[in-house]
C-alpha positions as CSV (number, residue, x, y, z in Angstrom):
1,M,16.7,54.1,-22.2
2,F,15.5,50.5,-22.5
3,S,16.1,49.7,-18.8
4,E,14.3,53.0,-17.8
5,A,11.4,52.2,-20.1
6,L,11.3,48.6,-18.7
7,Q,11.2,49.9,-15.1
8,A,8.5,52.4,-16.0
9,G,6.3,49.6,-17.3
10,R,6.0,50.7,-20.9
11,F,6.5,47.3,-22.3
12,Y,3.8,45.4,-20.4
13,N,1.3,45.6,-23.2
14,A,-0.2,42.5,-24.7
15,E,1.6,43.0,-28.1
16,D,5.0,43.2,-26.2
17,K,4.5,40.0,-24.2
18,A,6.0,37.6,-26.8
19,N,9.1,39.8,-27.3
20,M,9.6,40.3,-23.6
21,G,9.4,36.5,-23.2
22,E,12.1,36.0,-25.8
23,I,14.4,38.6,-24.2
24,S,13.9,37.1,-20.7
25,S,14.8,33.7,-22.0
26,A,17.9,35.0,-23.8
27,V,19.1,36.8,-20.7
28,L,18.3,34.3,-18.0
29,L,18.6,31.0,-19.9
30,C,21.3,31.7,-22.4
31,G,22.7,28.4,-23.6
32,S,20.6,26.6,-20.9
33,P,23.4,26.5,-18.4
34,D,23.5,23.8,-15.8
35,V,24.3,26.4,-13.1
36,L,22.8,29.8,-12.5
37,R,24.5,32.2,-10.2
38,L,22.7,35.3,-9.0
39,T,24.0,38.1,-6.8
40,H,21.5,39.9,-4.6
41,S,21.6,43.5,-3.6
42,N,23.2,42.6,-0.2
43,D,26.1,40.9,-2.1
44,A,24.8,37.5,-1.2
45,A,25.3,35.0,-4.0
46,A,22.7,32.3,-4.8
47,V,23.6,29.3,-7.0
48,Y,20.9,27.2,-8.7
49,T,21.8,23.9,-10.2
50,W,19.8,21.7,-12.5
51,R,19.2,18.3,-11.0
52,V,17.5,15.3,-12.6
53,S,15.5,13.1,-10.3
54,P,13.8,9.9,-11.2
55,R,10.0,10.2,-11.7
56,K,7.9,8.0,-9.4
57,E,5.9,5.4,-11.3
58,S,3.1,5.3,-8.7
59,V,1.7,8.6,-7.3
60,K,-1.4,9.6,-5.4
61,K,-4.5,11.2,-6.8
62,S,-3.5,14.9,-6.8
63,Q,-0.1,14.3,-8.6
64,A,-1.7,11.9,-11.1
65,N,-4.3,14.6,-12.0
66,K,-1.4,17.1,-12.5
67,R,0.5,14.8,-14.8
68,R,-2.7,14.0,-16.7
69,A,-3.4,17.7,-17.2
70,A,0.2,18.4,-18.3
71,A,0.0,15.6,-20.8
72,R,-3.2,16.9,-22.3
73,K,-1.8,20.4,-22.6
74,E,1.3,19.2,-24.4
75,L,-0.5,16.7,-26.6
76,L,-3.2,19.2,-27.6
77,V,-0.4,21.6,-28.7
78,T,1.9,19.1,-30.5
79,G,-0.4,16.2,-31.3
80,P,-3.0,15.8,-34.1
81,T,-6.3,17.5,-33.8
82,N,-8.2,14.7,-35.5
83,T,-9.8,12.8,-32.6
84,S,-10.8,9.9,-34.9
85,A,-7.2,9.0,-35.6
86,P,-6.1,5.5,-34.6
87,V,-4.4,5.1,-31.2
88,A,-1.1,3.4,-31.4
89,A,-0.4,3.2,-27.7
90,V,-1.9,4.5,-24.5
91,D,-0.1,5.3,-21.3
92,P,-1.4,2.8,-18.7
93,G,-1.2,5.5,-16.1
94,M,-3.6,7.7,-17.9
95,R,-6.6,5.7,-16.7
96,T,-6.4,4.1,-13.3
97,G,-10.0,3.6,-12.3
98,G,-13.3,2.4,-13.7
99,L,-14.0,-0.5,-15.9
100,S,-11.4,-1.6,-18.4
101,R,-12.5,-0.4,-21.9
102,V,-10.7,0.4,-25.1
103,A,-10.5,4.2,-25.4
104,S,-11.5,5.6,-28.7
105,G,-10.2,9.1,-28.0
106,S,-6.8,10.6,-28.7
107,L,-3.6,10.2,-26.9
108,S,-4.5,13.3,-24.8
109,G,-6.6,11.1,-22.5
110,V,-9.9,12.7,-23.6
111,P,-12.8,10.4,-22.7
112,S,-14.2,8.2,-25.5
113,A,-17.6,8.7,-26.9
114,E,-19.0,6.0,-24.7
115,E,-17.5,7.6,-21.6
116,Q,-18.8,11.0,-22.6
117,V,-22.3,9.5,-22.8
118,G,-21.9,8.1,-19.3
119,L,-20.7,11.5,-18.1
120,L,-23.7,13.2,-19.5
121,E,-26.0,10.8,-17.7
122,V,-24.1,11.2,-14.4
123,S,-24.3,15.0,-14.6
124,G,-27.8,15.0,-16.0
125,L,-26.8,17.4,-18.8
126,S,-29.2,17.6,-21.8
127,Q,-28.1,17.4,-25.4
128,R,-29.0,21.0,-25.9
129,G,-26.7,22.0,-23.0
130,F,-24.0,19.8,-24.3
131,S,-24.3,21.5,-27.7
132,F,-23.7,24.9,-26.1
133,I,-20.6,23.6,-24.2
134,W,-19.4,21.8,-27.4
135,R,-19.3,25.1,-29.3
136,V,-17.7,27.1,-26.4
137,F,-14.8,24.7,-25.8
138,G,-13.9,24.0,-29.4
139,G,-15.8,20.8,-30.0
140,S,-13.8,18.2,-31.9
141,R,-10.5,20.2,-31.5
142,A,-10.8,19.5,-27.7
143,G,-11.6,15.9,-28.3
144,M,-15.4,16.2,-27.7
145,A,-17.8,14.0,-29.6
146,S,-20.5,15.7,-31.7
147,V,-24.1,15.4,-30.8
148,A,-24.7,13.0,-33.7
149,Q,-21.9,10.8,-32.5
150,L,-23.3,10.8,-29.0
151,R,-26.7,10.0,-30.3
152,Q,-25.4,7.0,-32.3
153,T,-23.3,5.8,-29.4
154,R,-26.2,6.1,-27.0
155,K,-28.4,3.9,-29.3
156,R,-25.6,1.4,-29.7
157,L,-25.1,1.2,-25.9
158,A,-28.8,1.0,-25.2
159,A,-29.1,-2.1,-27.5
160,M,-26.4,-4.0,-25.5
161,P,-27.7,-6.9,-23.4
162,T,-26.2,-5.5,-20.2
163,K,-28.1,-2.2,-20.7
164,Q,-31.5,-3.7,-21.2
165,I,-34.2,-2.9,-18.6
166,T,-37.3,-5.0,-18.1
167,V,-40.4,-3.1,-16.9
168,E,-43.2,-4.9,-15.2
169,S,-46.2,-3.9,-13.0
170,A,-44.1,-4.3,-9.8
171,G,-41.0,-2.3,-11.0
172,A,-38.1,-2.0,-13.4
173,H,-35.3,-4.7,-13.4
174,I,-32.1,-5.3,-15.2
175,S,-32.7,-8.0,-17.8
176,S,-29.8,-10.2,-16.9
177,L,-28.0,-10.1,-13.6
178,S,-25.5,-12.8,-14.7
179,L,-24.4,-10.8,-17.8
180,E,-24.0,-7.6,-15.7
181,L,-21.9,-9.3,-13.0
182,Q,-19.8,-11.2,-15.6
183,E,-19.0,-8.0,-17.4
184,R,-17.8,-6.4,-14.2
185,V,-15.8,-9.4,-13.1
186,S,-14.1,-9.6,-16.6
187,A,-13.3,-5.9,-16.4
188,L,-11.7,-6.3,-13.0
189,C,-9.6,-9.2,-14.2
190,E,-8.5,-7.4,-17.4
191,S,-7.3,-4.4,-15.3
192,G,-5.7,-6.6,-12.6
193,R,-8.0,-5.2,-9.9
194,F,-9.8,-8.4,-9.0
195,V,-9.3,-8.9,-5.2
196,E,-9.5,-12.4,-3.7
197,R,-11.8,-12.7,-0.7
198,H,-11.4,-15.6,1.7
199,V,-13.3,-17.6,4.3
200,C,-11.2,-18.0,7.5
201,E,-10.8,-21.1,9.7
202,E,-10.9,-21.2,13.4
203,N,-7.2,-20.3,13.6
204,Y,-7.9,-17.1,11.7
205,R,-6.1,-18.4,8.6
206,P,-7.8,-18.2,5.2
207,V,-9.0,-21.6,3.8
208,T,-7.0,-22.6,0.8
209,K,-9.1,-22.6,-2.3
210,T,-8.3,-25.7,-4.5
211,T,-11.5,-26.7,-6.2
212,L,-13.4,-25.1,-9.1
213,F,-17.1,-24.9,-9.9
214,T,-18.2,-27.7,-12.2
215,E,-21.4,-28.7,-13.9
216,A,-22.0,-31.3,-11.2
217,D,-21.9,-28.6,-8.5
218,A,-24.8,-26.7,-10.3
219,S,-27.2,-29.1,-8.6
220,D,-25.7,-29.1,-5.2
221,P,-28.1,-27.6,-2.6
222,G,-25.3,-25.7,-0.8
223,V,-24.1,-24.1,-4.1
224,L,-27.7,-23.2,-5.2
225,S,-28.3,-21.5,-1.8
226,G,-25.1,-19.4,-2.2
227,R,-22.9,-21.3,0.4
228,P,-20.3,-23.3,-1.6
229,P,-17.6,-25.2,0.4
230,P,-14.9,-23.0,1.9
231,N,-12.2,-24.6,-0.3
232,M,-14.1,-23.9,-3.5
233,K,-13.0,-20.8,-5.5
234,D,-15.8,-18.3,-5.3
235,V,-16.9,-14.7,-5.9
236,H,-18.5,-12.9,-3.0
237,V,-21.8,-11.2,-3.9
238,T,-24.1,-9.2,-1.6
239,V,-27.9,-8.7,-2.2
240,G,-29.7,-6.0,-0.3
241,L,-33.0,-4.1,-0.5
242,D,-34.3,-1.1,1.2
243,K,-37.3,1.3,1.0
244,G,-36.5,5.0,1.1
245,S,-36.2,8.5,-0.5
246,N,-38.9,11.1,-1.0
247,H,-40.3,9.2,-3.9
248,A,-41.0,6.0,-2.0
249,S,-39.5,3.0,-3.8
250,V,-37.7,-0.3,-2.9
251,K,-34.3,-0.5,-4.4
252,I,-32.6,-3.8,-4.9
253,V,-28.8,-3.6,-5.1
254,V,-26.1,-6.2,-5.8
255,G,-22.6,-5.7,-4.6
256,L,-19.4,-7.3,-5.9
257,I,-17.0,-7.6,-3.0
258,N,-14.0,-8.8,-5.0
259,Q,-12.7,-5.3,-5.6
260,A,-10.9,-2.6,-3.6
261,R,-13.9,-0.3,-3.1
262,P,-17.0,-2.4,-3.2
263,N,-19.1,0.2,-1.4
264,N,-18.5,2.9,-4.0
265,P,-21.8,3.7,-5.7
266,N,-20.2,3.3,-9.1
267,N,-19.3,-0.3,-8.2
268,I,-22.8,-1.2,-7.0
269,I,-25.3,-2.7,-9.4
270,L,-28.8,-1.2,-9.1
271,A,-30.7,-4.4,-10.0
272,A,-34.2,-3.3,-9.6
273,M,-36.3,-0.2,-8.6
274,C,-39.9,-0.8,-7.5
275,P,-42.2,2.2,-6.6
276,C,-44.4,1.3,-3.6
277,E,-46.2,2.6,-0.6
278,K,-45.4,-0.3,1.7
279,D,-42.8,-3.1,1.8
280,Q,-44.7,-5.9,3.4
281,Y,-44.2,-9.5,2.5
282,D,-46.8,-9.6,-0.4
283,D,-45.3,-6.4,-1.9
284,L,-41.7,-7.8,-1.8
285,D,-43.0,-11.1,-3.2
286,S,-44.3,-9.4,-6.3
287,M,-41.1,-7.4,-6.6
288,L,-38.8,-10.4,-6.3
289,K,-40.7,-12.6,-8.8
290,T,-38.4,-11.3,-11.6
291,F,-35.2,-10.9,-9.5
292,A,-35.2,-14.2,-7.6
293,P,-35.0,-16.4,-10.7
294,Q,-32.1,-14.3,-11.9
295,V,-30.3,-15.0,-8.6
296,T,-31.0,-18.7,-9.0
297,A,-29.6,-18.7,-12.6
298,L,-26.5,-16.8,-11.4
299,L,-25.8,-19.4,-8.6
300,A,-26.4,-22.3,-11.0
301,G,-24.2,-20.9,-13.8
302,G,-21.2,-19.5,-12.0
303,L,-18.9,-16.7,-13.1
304,L,-15.7,-16.8,-15.2
305,V,-12.6,-15.4,-13.4
306,D,-9.5,-15.5,-15.6
307,G,-10.9,-18.4,-17.5
308,E,-11.8,-20.4,-14.4
309,K,-15.5,-20.9,-13.5
310,R,-16.2,-20.0,-9.9
311,A,-19.2,-20.3,-7.6
312,E,-20.9,-17.4,-5.9
313,R,-21.1,-16.9,-2.2
314,L,-24.4,-15.0,-1.6
315,L,-24.6,-12.7,1.4
316,L,-27.8,-10.9,2.4
317,T,-27.7,-7.4,3.7
318,G,-30.2,-4.7,4.7
319,Y,-31.9,-3.3,7.7
320,Y,-33.5,-5.7,10.2
321,A,-37.1,-5.3,9.3
322,A,-36.4,-5.9,5.6
323,L,-34.3,-9.0,6.3
324,C,-37.1,-10.4,8.4
325,T,-39.7,-9.8,5.6
326,V,-37.5,-11.3,2.9
327,L,-36.8,-14.4,5.0
328,G,-40.4,-14.8,6.1
329,H,-39.5,-14.3,9.7
330,K,-42.1,-12.9,12.2
331,G,-39.7,-10.1,13.3
332,P,-38.6,-8.6,16.6
333,S,-41.9,-9.6,18.3
334,A,-41.2,-13.3,17.8
335,T,-40.2,-15.6,20.6
336,M,-36.9,-16.2,18.7
337,P,-36.2,-12.8,17.1
338,C,-32.6,-13.4,16.1
339,L,-32.0,-14.4,12.5
340,M,-28.6,-16.0,13.2
341,C,-29.2,-18.0,16.4
342,L,-32.1,-19.6,18.4
343,S,-32.0,-17.3,21.4
344,T,-35.4,-16.3,22.8
345,R,-36.5,-12.8,23.4
346,S,-37.3,-12.7,27.1
347,P,-38.2,-15.2,29.9
348,S,-41.5,-16.9,29.3
349,R,-43.4,-19.5,31.3
350,E,-44.9,-20.9,28.1
351,H,-41.5,-21.3,26.4
352,S,-39.4,-22.1,29.4
353,V,-38.0,-25.2,27.7
354,L,-36.6,-23.0,24.8
355,D,-35.3,-20.5,27.3
356,A,-33.3,-23.1,29.1
357,K,-32.0,-24.9,26.0
358,Y,-31.1,-21.9,23.8
359,M,-30.7,-19.1,26.3
360,M,-32.2,-15.6,25.9
361,L,-31.1,-12.3,24.3
362,Q,-30.5,-11.0,27.8
363,D,-28.0,-13.8,28.5
364,V,-25.3,-12.0,26.7
365,A,-22.4,-13.9,28.2
366,A,-23.9,-17.4,27.5
367,P,-22.9,-19.4,24.4
368,M,-25.5,-19.1,21.6
369,T,-26.9,-22.0,19.5
370,L,-26.6,-21.0,15.8
371,S,-29.4,-21.5,13.4
372,S,-29.3,-24.4,10.9
373,S,-27.8,-23.5,7.5
374,T,-31.1,-24.6,5.9
375,Q,-33.4,-22.6,8.2
376,F,-34.1,-20.1,5.4
377,A,-34.0,-22.5,2.5
378,S,-36.7,-22.3,-0.1
379,G,-38.0,-25.7,0.7
380,A,-38.0,-25.2,4.5
381,R,-41.1,-26.1,6.4
382,V,-43.0,-23.1,7.5
383,G,-46.4,-22.4,9.1
384,R,-48.1,-20.2,11.6
385,S,-48.0,-21.1,15.3
386,G,-50.9,-23.4,16.4
387,S,-52.7,-23.1,13.0
388,G,-52.4,-26.8,12.2
389,N,-50.2,-26.2,9.1
390,D,-46.9,-26.1,10.9
391,G,-46.1,-29.8,10.3
392,S,-47.1,-30.9,13.8
393,G,-50.9,-30.8,13.3
394,G,-51.2,-28.3,16.1
395,S,-50.2,-31.0,18.7
396,G,-47.4,-31.0,21.3
397,T,-46.3,-28.3,23.7
398,P,-45.9,-24.7,22.6
399,S,-42.1,-25.0,22.5
400,E,-42.3,-28.1,20.3
401,R,-44.6,-26.4,17.9
402,Q,-42.3,-23.4,17.7
403,L,-39.3,-25.6,17.0
404,V,-41.0,-26.9,13.9
405,H,-40.7,-23.6,12.0
406,L,-38.6,-21.4,14.3
407,F,-40.9,-18.4,13.5
408,V,-40.2,-18.6,9.8
409,E,-43.9,-18.2,9.2
410,L,-43.8,-17.6,5.4
411,P,-41.7,-19.1,2.6
412,P,-38.3,-17.2,2.3
413,L,-38.2,-15.1,-0.8
414,L,-34.4,-15.6,-1.1
415,T,-32.4,-18.6,0.1
416,V,-29.5,-17.8,2.4
417,D,-27.4,-19.3,5.1
418,P,-27.9,-17.6,8.5
419,K,-24.1,-17.3,8.8
420,Q,-24.1,-15.2,5.6
421,I,-26.5,-12.6,6.9
422,V,-24.4,-9.4,7.1
423,V,-24.4,-7.6,10.5
424,I,-26.4,-4.4,9.9
425,L,-23.6,-2.1,11.0
426,L,-25.2,1.2,9.8
427,H,-28.4,0.8,11.7
428,I,-26.6,-0.6,14.6
429,T,-24.3,2.4,14.8
430,L,-27.4,4.7,14.6
431,G,-29.1,2.6,17.3
432,V,-26.3,2.3,19.8
433,D,-25.5,6.0,19.8
434,G,-29.2,6.8,20.3
435,R,-29.4,4.2,23.1
436,F,-26.5,5.7,24.9
437,L,-28.2,9.1,24.9
438,F,-31.2,7.5,26.4
439,L,-29.0,5.7,28.9
440,A,-27.6,9.1,30.0
441,T,-31.1,10.3,30.7
442,E,-31.9,7.1,32.6
443,C,-28.9,7.5,34.8
444,A,-29.8,11.1,35.5
445,I,-33.3,10.0,36.6
446,K,-31.8,7.2,38.7
447,C,-29.6,9.6,40.6
448,K,-31.7,12.8,40.6
449,G,-35.2,11.5,40.3
450,S,-37.9,11.8,37.6
451,E,-38.2,15.6,38.1
452,A,-34.7,16.0,36.6
453,R,-35.6,14.3,33.3
454,L,-36.9,17.3,31.4
455,R,-34.1,19.6,32.6
456,F,-31.4,17.2,31.8
457,T,-32.7,16.4,28.3
458,H,-32.9,20.1,27.5
459,R,-29.3,20.5,28.6
460,L,-28.2,17.5,26.6
461,A,-30.0,18.7,23.4
462,A,-28.3,22.1,23.7
463,L,-24.9,20.5,24.2
464,L,-25.3,18.2,21.2
465,R,-26.3,21.2,19.0
466,E,-23.9,23.8,20.2
467,E,-20.7,22.0,21.3
468,V,-20.9,18.8,19.3
469,G,-22.5,20.3,16.2
470,L,-25.3,17.8,15.6
471,T,-28.7,18.4,14.1
472,P,-31.4,15.7,13.9
473,V,-32.6,14.7,10.4
474,P,-36.3,14.4,9.3
475,Y,-35.8,10.7,8.6
476,H,-34.4,7.9,10.8
477,S,-37.2,8.7,13.3
478,G,-35.8,12.1,13.9
479,G,-32.3,10.8,14.9
480,F,-28.9,11.4,13.5
481,I,-27.2,10.3,10.3
482,D,-24.2,8.0,10.2
483,R,-21.7,10.9,10.0
484,D,-23.1,12.6,13.0
485,C,-23.1,9.3,15.0
486,H,-19.3,9.0,14.4
487,R,-18.8,12.6,15.4
488,M,-20.8,12.0,18.6
489,G,-18.6,9.0,19.4
490,D,-15.4,11.0,18.8
491,R,-16.7,13.7,21.1
492,S,-18.3,11.5,23.7
493,D,-16.1,13.1,26.4
494,T,-18.2,16.3,26.0
495,I,-21.4,14.3,26.9
496,C,-19.6,12.7,29.9
497,R,-18.6,16.2,31.2
498,L,-22.2,17.1,31.3
499,L,-22.8,14.2,33.7
500,L,-20.3,15.5,36.3
501,L,-23.0,17.3,38.3
502,E,-25.8,14.8,37.5
503,L,-24.5,11.3,38.3
504,T,-22.8,9.7,41.1
505,E,-19.2,8.6,40.7
506,E,-20.2,5.0,40.1
507,Y,-22.6,5.7,37.3
508,R,-20.4,8.4,35.8
509,T,-17.4,6.1,35.6
510,A,-19.5,3.2,34.2
511,Y,-21.1,5.5,31.6
512,K,-17.8,6.8,30.5
513,R,-16.4,3.3,30.2
514,A,-19.4,2.2,28.1
515,W,-18.6,5.0,25.5
516,L,-14.9,4.0,25.6
517,L,-15.7,0.3,24.8
518,W,-18.2,1.3,22.1
519,N,-15.7,3.7,20.4
520,R,-13.1,1.0,20.4
521,R,-15.5,-1.3,18.6
522,R,-17.3,1.3,16.4
523,K,-14.3,2.1,14.2
524,P,-13.3,-1.5,13.2
525,L,-16.9,-2.4,12.8
526,N,-17.4,0.3,10.1
527,R,-14.0,0.1,8.5
528,A,-14.2,-1.1,4.9
529,A,-10.9,-3.1,4.9
530,T,-9.8,-6.6,5.7
531,A,-8.7,-6.9,9.4
532,T,-5.7,-8.8,10.5
533,A,-5.9,-11.8,12.8
534,E,-4.7,-9.6,15.7
535,E,-7.4,-7.0,15.0
536,V,-10.1,-9.7,14.9
537,K,-8.9,-11.0,18.2
538,Q,-8.9,-7.5,19.7
539,F,-12.4,-6.9,18.3
540,R,-13.7,-10.1,19.9
541,A,-12.1,-9.2,23.2
542,D,-13.7,-5.7,23.1
543,A,-17.0,-7.4,22.2
544,T,-16.8,-9.5,25.3
545,A,-16.1,-6.5,27.5
546,L,-18.9,-4.5,25.8
547,V,-21.3,-7.4,26.4
548,I,-20.6,-7.8,30.1
549,H,-20.1,-4.2,31.2
550,P,-23.6,-2.7,30.3
551,K,-25.5,-5.6,32.0
552,R,-23.4,-5.4,35.1
553,S,-23.4,-1.6,35.5
554,F,-26.9,-0.9,34.2
555,P,-29.0,-4.0,35.1
556,W,-32.2,-2.4,33.8
557,M,-30.8,-2.1,30.3
558,S,-32.6,-4.5,27.8
559,I,-30.9,-6.1,24.9
560,S,-32.7,-5.6,21.6
561,P,-32.3,-8.0,18.6
562,K,-30.1,-5.4,16.9
563,L,-27.9,-4.9,19.9
564,H,-27.8,-8.7,20.3
565,M,-26.6,-9.0,16.7
566,L,-23.8,-6.6,17.5
567,L,-22.8,-8.1,20.8
568,C,-22.9,-11.8,19.9
569,H,-22.6,-12.2,16.1
570,A,-20.4,-9.3,14.8
571,A,-17.2,-10.8,16.0
572,D,-18.1,-14.2,14.4
573,F,-18.8,-12.5,11.0
574,M,-15.6,-10.6,11.1
575,H,-13.7,-13.7,12.0
576,L,-15.2,-15.6,9.1
577,Y,-14.9,-13.0,6.4
578,G,-12.3,-10.6,7.7
579,S,-14.5,-7.5,7.6
580,I,-18.0,-6.2,8.2
581,G,-17.6,-2.8,6.6
582,L,-16.9,-4.3,3.1
583,Y,-20.2,-6.1,3.2
584,G,-22.3,-3.3,4.8
585,E,-25.6,-1.8,3.7
586,Q,-24.4,1.8,3.2
587,S,-24.6,1.6,-0.5
588,K,-28.4,1.4,-0.5
589,E,-28.6,4.7,1.4
590,T,-26.5,6.3,-1.4
591,W,-28.9,5.1,-4.0
592,H,-31.8,6.7,-2.1
593,R,-29.9,10.0,-2.0
594,R,-29.0,9.8,-5.7
595,Y,-32.5,9.2,-6.9
596,G,-33.9,11.8,-4.6
597,Q,-31.5,14.4,-6.0
598,S,-32.2,13.5,-9.7
599,A,-35.9,12.4,-9.5
600,R,-37.1,15.7,-11.1
601,K,-35.1,14.9,-14.2
602,Y,-37.2,11.8,-14.8
603,L,-40.7,13.1,-14.1
604,L,-42.9,11.1,-16.4
605,G,-46.5,9.9,-16.4
606,S,-46.1,7.5,-13.5
607,E,-43.7,6.5,-10.8
608,L,-43.0,3.3,-12.7
609,A,-42.0,5.1,-15.9
610,S,-39.8,7.5,-13.8
611,A,-38.1,4.5,-12.2
612,A,-37.5,2.8,-15.6
613,A,-36.0,6.0,-17.0
614,F,-33.7,6.3,-14.0
615,M,-32.6,2.7,-14.4
616,R,-31.8,3.2,-18.1
617,A,-29.8,6.4,-17.3
618,I,-27.8,4.6,-14.6
619,A,-27.0,1.7,-17.0
620,L,-25.5,4.3,-19.4
621,A,-23.8,6.2,-16.6
622,L,-21.7,3.2,-15.8
623,E,-19.7,3.9,-19.0
624,A,-18.0,6.9,-17.2
625,C,-15.0,5.5,-15.4
626,E,-13.8,6.6,-11.9
627,S,-10.9,8.6,-13.3
628,D,-13.3,10.8,-15.3
629,L,-15.6,11.2,-12.3
630,A,-12.7,12.2,-10.1
631,Q,-11.9,15.2,-12.3
């Protein structure tokens, strides 16, 4: 009767579930045998044996999340429900990311009150919304802090020196860059996640660091400009600024490269946010009046790393126009447009002496003369060409007058060594892919005539949209975003197939090889990892091929300052620091997107008040560690 009722499904009610579970356990696991033998209807016997296998200490993200969830489930059932109970020990595997902080939660791995405040700021959830969730999910029984606890924790965090925000007429700034960086460096050291970054010699070997930062070094001009000796122990710090997002504002970000993922937005410091309509020199000058002295104090004071005081190696990043503005450079229209060397823009009768001495951007295969390390120093002599204030009294030949200030017409707002200007890989990637599309059109016109231009561009646009899956964006001058540029490079053979009926064999082969050389260089250029000596050598060899091939196959192709930076200086930067992607400017674009998505949450009386509210929220959001955000 029991088996018939069981087969008929009469015991599948909710009240029978517990009893049926006990019966199943008694039948199938009686005595917890080590071997289970089952005979199927076809008389085939299956034997199941318990086997104990060692548990891996280090697992990847998905398995770590499963273990964490299982631990919470077990501890919530068997452990105490009082979340304020003292913690005797914490499994080091429970928290693998974020800043090293002492958790005040229970053994279940529930985020502390400080981390919960950070999570609320990251998600943009109001206290009213949190109160509703707190009641639904059991509140303190689930380890959630009460609204009163969160309010007290928020006040305490907001009063900390590293959370203070200074609001001025030009924008909102963090109060102390030195304290913020020191807190992050100390957290990395405590968790064992501080990564040493090196400067390499000519033989591709890292320079051995033997000396420490001392009080005497605080007055050294090289240290104060962010270029300590290669053998001095240092911390690599990037500074970049960019204007963007729907609510126009200049964001100044500071990156700490001595960690595994320096480009992660949670690892980037938003140092200042300045609403503005334009980002000309005078505008940036007013924005940097608060930030520049903090950089100087940081360079003069050093940072403590495991009890040792280190210097900071300052690297400047950003897009080309912003770099020129910060450094007081005239820009791409200057006779010497490159920020890293003295090459001239194009042949000129007036500056023929400079053309012969320092070569031109178009002389891609010629050796370049690098700029002096003090060219963009704060005390460098500057002045407008021929105005009488360039240090030469307006006398001498045009070339002699230009050599006085090298087109640094205004005082640099930040002091930096030209060798420590980061190659603008993001905007270079956008520019090169766009230039190659124009090059395809130019080749079609060269082979088929100007009447084929409109027909070919329509076919090319349809191919990019339908087969490659690309859509232009309303920004970047109507071009493509970084992700689409990489997709275009990976599927460049599709574009080359379109040229089968348009180009001659010579141009088609040359164009296909140009894409091949660029794709071989694009991936290591954007890779956020330290390259080996062999990879750097291969990158330099590919750079040489990419330099020579376009000028030889497409003689009408002009070399812009951005393309010159890629062709002639990217390999040198990778050789010196081992990577370009680790120091890139992608993080600023992330901050534009984050503010654009959350700007409606901080709508106040003015753009400045909204920027200050956003800065305060971001300061609190840093309390949420990466392991919490990953869930």
